[in-house]
A tleap script that builds the chain and sets N, CA, C and O, in Angstrom:
source leaprc.protein.ff14SB
mol = sequence {
  NMET HIE PHE ALA VAL ASP SER ASP HIE PRO
  CYS LEU PRO GLY HIE PHE PRO GLY ARG PRO
  LEU VAL PRO GLY VAL VAL VAL LEU GLU ARG
  VAL ILE GLU ALA ILE GLU ALA GLY HIE GLY
  PRO LEU PRO GLY LEU ARG LEU PRO GLN VAL
  LYS PHE VAL GLN PRO LEU LEU PRO GLN GLN
  ASP ALA GLN ILE GLU LEU GLU THR LEU GLY
  PRO GLY ARG TRP ARG PHE ARG VAL ARG ARG
  GLU ASP GLN LEU ILE ALA SER GLY GLU ALA
  VAL ALA ASP GLY ALA GLY CALA
}
set mol.1.N position { -50.478 -16.926 27.888 }
set mol.1.CA position { -49.118 -16.480 27.551 }
set mol.1.C position { -48.114 -17.757 28.062 }
set mol.1.O position { -48.230 -18.494 29.041 }
set mol.2.N position { -47.236 -17.717 27.154 }
set mol.2.CA position { -46.174 -18.974 27.367 }
set mol.2.C position { -44.823 -18.000 27.513 }
set mol.2.O position { -44.634 -16.905 26.984 }
set mol.3.N position { -44.030 -18.685 28.317 }
set mol.3.CA position { -42.825 -17.880 28.446 }
set mol.3.C position { -41.839 -18.898 28.964 }
set mol.3.O position { -42.184 -19.904 29.584 }
set mol.4.N position { -40.360 -18.521 28.621 }
set mol.4.CA position { -39.345 -19.283 29.231 }
set mol.4.C position { -38.126 -18.455 29.555 }
set mol.4.O position { -37.758 -17.519 28.846 }
set mol.5.N position { -37.577 -18.805 30.548 }
set mol.5.CA position { -36.269 -17.755 31.197 }
set mol.5.C position { -35.089 -18.380 30.546 }
set mol.5.O position { -34.830 -19.578 30.659 }
set mol.6.N position { -34.443 -17.607 29.922 }
set mol.6.CA position { -32.959 -17.791 29.170 }
set mol.6.C position { -32.214 -18.451 30.414 }
set mol.6.O position { -32.582 -18.288 31.578 }
set mol.7.N position { -31.214 -19.153 30.056 }
set mol.7.CA position { -30.235 -19.532 31.096 }
set mol.7.C position { -29.149 -18.680 31.321 }
set mol.7.O position { -28.184 -18.893 32.056 }
set mol.8.N position { -29.399 -17.620 30.576 }
set mol.8.CA position { -28.166 -16.472 30.923 }
set mol.8.C position { -28.783 -15.289 31.707 }
set mol.8.O position { -28.163 -14.252 31.941 }
set mol.9.N position { -30.105 -15.540 32.109 }
set mol.9.CA position { -30.796 -14.325 32.696 }
set mol.9.C position { -30.123 -14.049 33.878 }
set mol.9.O position { -29.589 -15.004 34.442 }
set mol.10.N position { -30.026 -12.828 34.423 }
set mol.10.CA position { -29.231 -12.409 35.433 }
set mol.10.C position { -29.698 -12.889 36.704 }
set mol.10.O position { -28.930 -12.882 37.666 }
set mol.11.N position { -30.768 -13.265 36.798 }
set mol.11.CA position { -31.340 -13.490 38.229 }
set mol.11.C position { -30.805 -15.059 38.551 }
set mol.11.O position { -31.139 -15.570 39.619 }
set mol.12.N position { -30.050 -15.731 37.694 }
set mol.12.CA position { -29.830 -17.208 37.782 }
set mol.12.C position { -28.532 -17.501 38.830 }
set mol.12.O position { -28.553 -18.294 39.772 }
set mol.13.N position { -27.300 -16.574 38.378 }
set mol.13.CA position { -26.364 -17.035 39.054 }
set mol.13.C position { -26.521 -17.148 40.736 }
set mol.13.O position { -27.201 -16.265 41.258 }
set mol.14.N position { -26.171 -17.766 41.260 }
set mol.14.CA position { -26.267 -17.959 42.758 }
set mol.14.C position { -27.771 -18.468 43.267 }
set mol.14.O position { -28.018 -18.585 44.468 }
set mol.15.N position { -28.568 -18.704 42.422 }
set mol.15.CA position { -30.113 -19.130 42.733 }
set mol.15.C position { -30.276 -20.407 42.092 }
set mol.15.O position { -31.050 -20.307 41.139 }
set mol.16.N position { -29.801 -21.654 42.275 }
set mol.16.CA position { -28.879 -22.045 43.285 }
set mol.16.C position { -27.582 -22.570 42.695 }
set mol.16.O position { -27.710 -23.178 41.632 }
set mol.17.N position { -26.503 -22.463 43.129 }
set mol.17.CA position { -25.324 -23.145 42.609 }
set mol.17.C position { -25.370 -24.442 42.313 }
set mol.17.O position { -25.829 -25.238 43.133 }
set mol.18.N position { -24.964 -24.790 41.258 }
set mol.18.CA position { -25.241 -26.102 40.668 }
set mol.18.C position { -26.491 -26.728 40.039 }
set mol.18.O position { -26.593 -27.757 39.371 }
set mol.19.N position { -27.500 -25.759 40.461 }
set mol.19.CA position { -28.844 -26.338 40.157 }
set mol.19.C position { -29.792 -25.041 40.041 }
set mol.19.O position { -30.586 -24.748 40.935 }
set mol.20.N position { -29.657 -24.376 38.995 }
set mol.20.CA position { -30.093 -23.058 38.769 }
set mol.20.C position { -31.954 -23.283 38.684 }
set mol.20.O position { -32.597 -24.100 38.026 }
set mol.21.N position { -32.339 -22.401 39.458 }
set mol.21.CA position { -33.904 -22.440 39.416 }
set mol.21.C position { -34.485 -20.887 39.327 }
set mol.21.O position { -34.103 -19.915 39.979 }
set mol.22.N position { -35.332 -20.940 38.507 }
set mol.22.CA position { -36.079 -19.415 38.366 }
set mol.22.C position { -36.772 -18.973 39.798 }
set mol.22.O position { -37.659 -19.590 40.387 }
set mol.23.N position { -36.213 -17.892 40.155 }
set mol.23.CA position { -36.752 -17.353 41.494 }
set mol.23.C position { -38.491 -17.029 41.222 }
set mol.23.O position { -38.954 -16.639 40.150 }
set mol.24.N position { -39.080 -17.232 42.161 }
set mol.24.CA position { -40.440 -16.881 42.200 }
set mol.24.C position { -40.774 -15.457 41.642 }
set mol.24.O position { -41.572 -15.211 40.737 }
set mol.25.N position { -39.980 -14.520 42.384 }
set mol.25.CA position { -40.446 -13.286 41.834 }
set mol.25.C position { -40.264 -13.021 40.272 }
set mol.25.O position { -40.902 -12.107 39.750 }
set mol.26.N position { -39.494 -13.726 39.608 }
set mol.26.CA position { -39.552 -13.687 38.185 }
set mol.26.C position { -40.735 -14.440 37.516 }
set mol.26.O position { -41.243 -13.979 36.494 }
set mol.27.N position { -41.181 -15.598 38.082 }
set mol.27.CA position { -42.289 -15.985 37.474 }
set mol.27.C position { -43.584 -14.900 37.805 }
set mol.27.O position { -44.455 -14.600 36.989 }
set mol.28.N position { -43.487 -14.418 39.141 }
set mol.28.CA position { -44.762 -13.475 39.326 }
set mol.28.C position { -44.681 -12.282 38.456 }
set mol.28.O position { -45.705 -11.654 38.189 }
set mol.29.N position { -43.267 -11.854 37.897 }
set mol.29.CA position { -43.239 -10.795 36.985 }
set mol.29.C position { -43.988 -11.222 35.859 }
set mol.29.O position { -44.887 -10.484 35.460 }
set mol.30.N position { -43.746 -12.366 35.246 }
set mol.30.CA position { -44.540 -12.856 34.004 }
set mol.30.C position { -45.858 -12.907 34.324 }
set mol.30.O position { -46.551 -12.696 33.329 }
set mol.31.N position { -46.498 -13.108 35.339 }
set mol.31.CA position { -47.842 -13.254 35.686 }
set mol.31.C position { -48.506 -11.813 35.442 }
set mol.31.O position { -49.474 -11.646 34.700 }
set mol.32.N position { -47.802 -10.694 36.229 }
set mol.32.CA position { -48.283 -9.447 36.108 }
set mol.32.C position { -48.049 -8.816 34.557 }
set mol.32.O position { -48.728 -7.855 34.194 }
set mol.33.N position { -47.198 -9.329 33.810 }
set mol.33.CA position { -47.097 -8.998 32.616 }
set mol.33.C position { -48.381 -9.486 31.595 }
set mol.33.O position { -48.998 -8.771 30.805 }
set mol.34.N position { -48.570 -10.889 31.865 }
set mol.34.CA position { -49.994 -11.371 31.231 }
set mol.34.C position { -50.971 -10.679 31.687 }
set mol.34.O position { -51.778 -10.427 30.792 }
set mol.35.N position { -51.329 -10.147 32.966 }
set mol.35.CA position { -52.526 -9.436 33.201 }
set mol.35.C position { -52.474 -8.208 32.457 }
set mol.35.O position { -53.515 -7.945 31.855 }
set mol.36.N position { -51.373 -7.252 32.324 }
set mol.36.CA position { -51.239 -6.054 31.724 }
set mol.36.C position { -51.651 -6.262 30.228 }
set mol.36.O position { -52.500 -5.589 29.643 }
set mol.37.N position { -51.025 -7.154 29.767 }
set mol.37.CA position { -51.237 -7.444 28.304 }
set mol.37.C position { -52.624 -7.572 27.861 }
set mol.37.O position { -53.042 -7.196 26.766 }
set mol.38.N position { -53.265 -8.093 28.726 }
set mol.38.CA position { -54.966 -8.283 28.391 }
set mol.38.C position { -55.812 -7.084 29.073 }
set mol.38.O position { -56.994 -6.937 28.765 }
set mol.39.N position { -55.176 -6.226 30.012 }
set mol.39.CA position { -55.899 -5.403 30.680 }
set mol.39.C position { -55.472 -3.869 30.730 }
set mol.39.O position { -56.175 -2.997 31.240 }
set mol.40.N position { -54.316 -3.663 30.178 }
set mol.40.CA position { -53.487 -2.335 30.180 }
set mol.40.C position { -52.823 -2.363 31.419 }
set mol.40.O position { -53.060 -3.162 32.325 }
set mol.41.N position { -51.881 -1.354 31.433 }
set mol.41.CA position { -50.941 -1.143 32.744 }
set mol.41.C position { -51.698 -0.787 33.787 }
set mol.41.O position { -52.567 0.070 33.626 }
set mol.42.N position { -51.467 -1.458 35.171 }
set mol.42.CA position { -52.026 -1.316 36.259 }
set mol.42.C position { -51.316 -0.565 37.156 }
set mol.42.O position { -50.198 -1.065 37.280 }
set mol.43.N position { -51.472 0.531 37.926 }
set mol.43.CA position { -50.666 1.374 38.537 }
set mol.43.C position { -50.157 0.526 39.939 }
set mol.43.O position { -49.016 0.620 40.390 }
set mol.44.N position { -51.131 -0.234 40.472 }
set mol.44.CA position { -50.815 -1.108 41.645 }
set mol.44.C position { -51.548 -2.477 41.642 }
set mol.44.O position { -52.771 -2.541 41.517 }
set mol.45.N position { -50.806 -3.503 41.775 }
set mol.45.CA position { -51.406 -4.825 41.842 }
set mol.45.C position { -50.875 -5.574 42.990 }
set mol.45.O position { -49.688 -5.844 43.178 }
set mol.46.N position { -52.119 -5.960 43.926 }
set mol.46.CA position { -51.342 -6.983 44.908 }
set mol.46.C position { -51.600 -8.509 44.608 }
set mol.46.O position { -52.411 -8.981 43.811 }
set mol.47.N position { -50.690 -9.188 45.462 }
set mol.47.CA position { -50.884 -10.832 45.076 }
set mol.47.C position { -51.149 -11.253 46.606 }
set mol.47.O position { -50.224 -11.606 47.337 }
set mol.48.N position { -52.481 -11.188 47.026 }
set mol.48.CA position { -52.912 -11.657 48.295 }
set mol.48.C position { -52.543 -12.927 48.676 }
set mol.48.O position { -52.291 -13.180 49.854 }
set mol.49.N position { -52.472 -13.958 47.583 }
set mol.49.CA position { -52.399 -15.410 47.877 }
set mol.49.C position { -51.635 -15.878 46.585 }
set mol.49.O position { -51.987 -15.789 45.409 }
set mol.50.N position { -50.569 -16.366 47.098 }
set mol.50.CA position { -49.618 -17.125 46.017 }
set mol.50.C position { -48.948 -18.678 46.668 }
set mol.50.O position { -48.430 -18.864 47.769 }
set mol.51.N position { -49.133 -19.460 45.776 }
set mol.51.CA position { -48.441 -21.009 46.236 }
set mol.51.C position { -47.637 -21.322 45.064 }
set mol.51.O position { -48.039 -21.341 43.901 }
set mol.52.N position { -46.333 -21.593 45.529 }
set mol.52.CA position { -45.229 -22.238 44.575 }
set mol.52.C position { -45.538 -23.876 44.934 }
set mol.52.O position { -45.513 -24.268 46.101 }
set mol.53.N position { -45.790 -24.656 43.952 }
set mol.53.CA position { -45.693 -25.949 43.958 }
set mol.53.C position { -44.727 -26.697 43.481 }
set mol.53.O position { -44.524 -27.814 43.955 }
set mol.54.N position { -44.015 -26.215 42.512 }
set mol.54.CA position { -42.931 -26.964 41.672 }
set mol.54.C position { -41.882 -26.019 41.292 }
set mol.54.O position { -42.178 -24.845 41.072 }
set mol.55.N position { -40.898 -26.362 41.214 }
set mol.55.CA position { -39.524 -25.436 40.604 }
set mol.55.C position { -39.674 -25.144 39.098 }
set mol.55.O position { -40.025 -26.055 38.348 }
set mol.56.N position { -39.446 -24.026 38.674 }
set mol.56.CA position { -39.325 -23.782 37.234 }
set mol.56.C position { -37.661 -23.730 36.806 }
set mol.56.O position { -36.801 -23.081 37.402 }
set mol.57.N position { -37.490 -24.464 35.791 }
set mol.57.CA position { -35.947 -24.507 35.676 }
set mol.57.C position { -35.612 -23.551 34.377 }
set mol.57.O position { -36.508 -23.439 33.539 }
set mol.58.N position { -34.477 -22.917 34.185 }
set mol.58.CA position { -34.296 -22.079 33.080 }
set mol.58.C position { -34.561 -23.072 31.739 }
set mol.58.O position { -34.493 -24.300 31.779 }
set mol.59.N position { -34.835 -22.378 30.710 }
set mol.59.CA position { -35.289 -22.831 29.466 }
set mol.59.C position { -36.601 -23.716 29.474 }
set mol.59.O position { -37.071 -24.120 28.411 }
set mol.60.N position { -37.062 -23.947 30.441 }
set mol.60.CA position { -38.487 -24.766 30.448 }
set mol.60.C position { -39.467 -23.921 30.157 }
set mol.60.O position { -39.370 -22.797 30.650 }
set mol.61.N position { -40.512 -24.189 29.397 }
set mol.61.CA position { -41.561 -23.557 28.796 }
set mol.61.C position { -42.641 -23.582 29.932 }
set mol.61.O position { -42.939 -24.574 30.597 }
set mol.62.N position { -43.126 -22.445 30.032 }
set mol.62.CA position { -44.239 -22.505 31.189 }
set mol.62.C position { -45.447 -21.502 30.421 }
set mol.62.O position { -45.181 -20.669 29.554 }
set mol.63.N position { -46.673 -21.763 30.898 }
set mol.63.CA position { -47.847 -21.402 30.313 }
set mol.63.C position { -48.656 -20.593 31.543 }
set mol.63.O position { -48.693 -21.134 32.649 }
set mol.64.N position { -49.264 -19.369 31.352 }
set mol.64.CA position { -49.946 -18.718 32.348 }
set mol.64.C position { -51.324 -18.879 31.991 }
set mol.64.O position { -51.629 -18.765 30.803 }
set mol.65.N position { -52.139 -19.110 32.791 }
set mol.65.CA position { -53.682 -19.226 32.656 }
set mol.65.C position { -54.299 -18.063 33.757 }
set mol.65.O position { -54.007 -18.011 34.952 }
set mol.66.N position { -55.202 -17.174 33.049 }
set mol.66.CA position { -55.874 -16.264 33.877 }
set mol.66.C position { -57.181 -16.505 33.862 }
set mol.66.O position { -57.754 -16.785 32.809 }
set mol.67.N position { -57.879 -16.418 35.156 }
set mol.67.CA position { -59.440 -16.439 35.206 }
set mol.67.C position { -59.986 -15.098 35.662 }
set mol.67.O position { -59.478 -14.723 36.719 }
set mol.68.N position { -60.782 -14.376 35.200 }
set mol.68.CA position { -61.384 -13.106 35.757 }
set mol.68.C position { -62.210 -13.510 36.928 }
set mol.68.O position { -63.138 -14.299 36.750 }
set mol.69.N position { -61.985 -13.098 37.953 }
set mol.69.CA position { -62.918 -13.097 39.158 }
set mol.69.C position { -63.924 -12.000 39.310 }
set mol.69.O position { -64.952 -12.064 39.986 }
set mol.70.N position { -63.563 -11.127 38.700 }
set mol.70.CA position { -64.489 -9.906 38.977 }
set mol.70.C position { -63.640 -8.588 38.586 }
set mol.70.O position { -62.496 -8.801 38.185 }
set mol.71.N position { -64.077 -7.261 38.660 }
set mol.71.CA position { -63.435 -6.152 38.018 }
set mol.71.C position { -62.075 -5.814 39.016 }
set mol.71.O position { -62.064 -5.383 40.169 }
set mol.72.N position { -60.905 -6.191 38.091 }
set mol.72.CA position { -59.670 -5.819 38.774 }
set mol.72.C position { -59.361 -7.097 39.657 }
set mol.72.O position { -58.609 -6.953 40.621 }
set mol.73.N position { -59.888 -8.305 39.386 }
set mol.73.CA position { -59.291 -9.641 40.224 }
set mol.73.C position { -59.318 -10.721 39.280 }
set mol.73.O position { -60.094 -10.945 38.351 }
set mol.74.N position { -58.314 -11.347 39.705 }
set mol.74.CA position { -57.791 -12.629 38.738 }
set mol.74.C position { -57.290 -13.569 39.543 }
set mol.74.O position { -56.755 -13.305 40.620 }
set mol.75.N position { -57.452 -14.928 38.996 }
set mol.75.CA position { -57.060 -16.020 39.617 }
set mol.75.C position { -56.029 -16.510 38.551 }
set mol.75.O position { -56.371 -16.425 37.372 }
set mol.76.N position { -54.848 -16.995 38.845 }
set mol.76.CA position { -53.657 -17.418 37.813 }
set mol.76.C position { -53.054 -18.869 38.281 }
set mol.76.O position { -52.891 -19.342 39.405 }
set mol.77.N position { -52.806 -19.356 37.053 }
set mol.77.CA position { -52.185 -20.625 37.301 }
set mol.77.C position { -51.037 -20.621 36.389 }
set mol.77.O position { -51.236 -20.227 35.240 }
set mol.78.N position { -49.724 -21.048 36.777 }
set mol.78.CA position { -48.774 -21.284 35.775 }
set mol.78.C position { -48.427 -22.620 35.787 }
set mol.78.O position { -48.276 -23.192 36.867 }
set mol.79.N position { -48.259 -23.275 34.597 }
set mol.79.CA position { -48.207 -24.569 34.324 }
set mol.79.C position { -46.976 -24.699 33.327 }
set mol.79.O position { -46.669 -23.891 32.450 }
set mol.80.N position { -46.163 -26.217 33.740 }
set mol.80.CA position { -45.345 -26.621 33.000 }
set mol.80.C position { -45.897 -27.874 32.467 }
set mol.80.O position { -45.948 -28.884 33.169 }
set mol.81.N position { -46.348 -27.846 31.149 }
set mol.81.CA position { -46.902 -29.014 30.496 }
set mol.81.C position { -48.260 -29.202 31.391 }
set mol.81.O position { -49.103 -28.310 31.492 }
set mol.82.N position { -48.358 -30.440 32.007 }
set mol.82.CA position { -49.750 -30.774 32.814 }
set mol.82.C position { -49.212 -30.429 34.280 }
set mol.82.O position { -50.066 -30.615 35.146 }
set mol.83.N position { -48.232 -30.061 34.645 }
set mol.83.CA position { -47.846 -29.800 36.032 }
set mol.83.C position { -48.043 -28.498 36.442 }
set mol.83.O position { -47.619 -27.590 35.728 }
set mol.84.N position { -48.675 -28.233 37.581 }
set mol.84.CA position { -48.937 -26.933 38.140 }
set mol.84.C position { -47.528 -26.457 38.938 }
set mol.84.O position { -46.960 -27.112 39.812 }
set mol.85.N position { -47.168 -25.319 38.477 }
set mol.85.CA position { -45.891 -24.554 39.205 }
set mol.85.C position { -46.369 -23.657 40.225 }
set mol.85.O position { -45.801 -23.683 41.317 }
set mol.86.N position { -47.343 -22.857 40.029 }
set mol.86.CA position { -47.654 -21.813 40.991 }
set mol.86.C position { -49.215 -21.430 40.731 }
set mol.86.O position { -49.730 -21.476 39.613 }
set mol.87.N position { -49.797 -21.100 41.748 }
set mol.87.CA position { -51.196 -20.316 41.470 }
set mol.87.C position { -51.443 -19.398 42.656 }
set mol.87.O position { -50.803 -19.361 43.707 }
set mol.88.N position { -52.568 -18.607 42.267 }
set mol.88.CA position { -52.588 -17.485 43.281 }
set mol.88.C position { -53.720 -16.718 42.956 }
set mol.88.O position { -54.620 -17.148 42.235 }
set mol.89.N position { -53.708 -15.452 43.527 }
set mol.89.CA position { -54.958 -14.543 43.119 }
set mol.89.C position { -53.976 -13.095 42.927 }
set mol.89.O position { -52.902 -12.884 43.489 }
set mol.90.N position { -54.707 -12.174 41.945 }
set mol.90.CA position { -54.071 -10.727 41.730 }
set mol.90.C position { -55.061 -9.926 41.953 }
set mol.90.O position { -56.098 -10.287 41.396 }
set mol.91.N position { -55.153 -8.700 42.731 }
set mol.91.CA position { -55.933 -7.925 42.855 }
set mol.91.C position { -55.295 -6.494 42.462 }
set mol.91.O position { -54.222 -6.098 42.917 }
set mol.92.N position { -56.135 -5.740 41.517 }
set mol.92.CA position { -55.556 -4.350 41.220 }
set mol.92.C position { -56.265 -3.276 42.232 }
set mol.92.O position { -57.416 -3.263 42.668 }
set mol.93.N position { -55.132 -2.348 42.460 }
set mol.93.CA position { -55.657 -1.286 43.497 }
set mol.93.C position { -57.201 -0.930 43.342 }
set mol.93.O position { -57.626 -1.013 42.190 }
set mol.94.N position { -57.946 -0.613 44.154 }
set mol.94.CA position { -59.092 -0.228 44.234 }
set mol.94.C position { -60.110 -1.307 44.015 }
set mol.94.O position { -61.275 -0.959 44.206 }
set mol.95.N position { -59.909 -2.496 43.668 }
set mol.95.CA position { -60.790 -3.505 43.657 }
set mol.95.C position { -60.761 -4.178 44.888 }
set mol.95.O position { -59.785 -4.095 45.634 }
set mol.96.N position { -61.983 -4.987 45.214 }
set mol.96.CA position { -62.154 -5.668 46.510 }
set mol.96.C position { -61.274 -6.578 46.702 }
set mol.96.O position { -60.957 -7.225 45.704 }
set mol.97.N position { -60.680 -6.881 47.874 }
set mol.97.CA position { -59.683 -8.092 48.219 }
set mol.97.C position { -60.394 -9.402 48.365 }
set mol.97.O position { -59.759 -10.423 48.630 }
savepdb mol mol.pdb
quit
């Protein structure tokens, strides 16, 4: 799944003045949307492991890669071209941690 956050998104003012960055929570919202697009709505989803390694700027195209680790468990990577932005794991309620 590809996404970009518009430069007028309400999360950007104040994050950060003079150099807006897409907040990590917005990136993670897109990860959850990607998981639910492929597996349906999930009543509960935990993110026990998340690592951000590069910032995402408004208007930059990013891609979410998902790998199924087992029932209700996924590894994700968010990339901008060939650069890793974030990675981690997502676990649905009821699945093993």
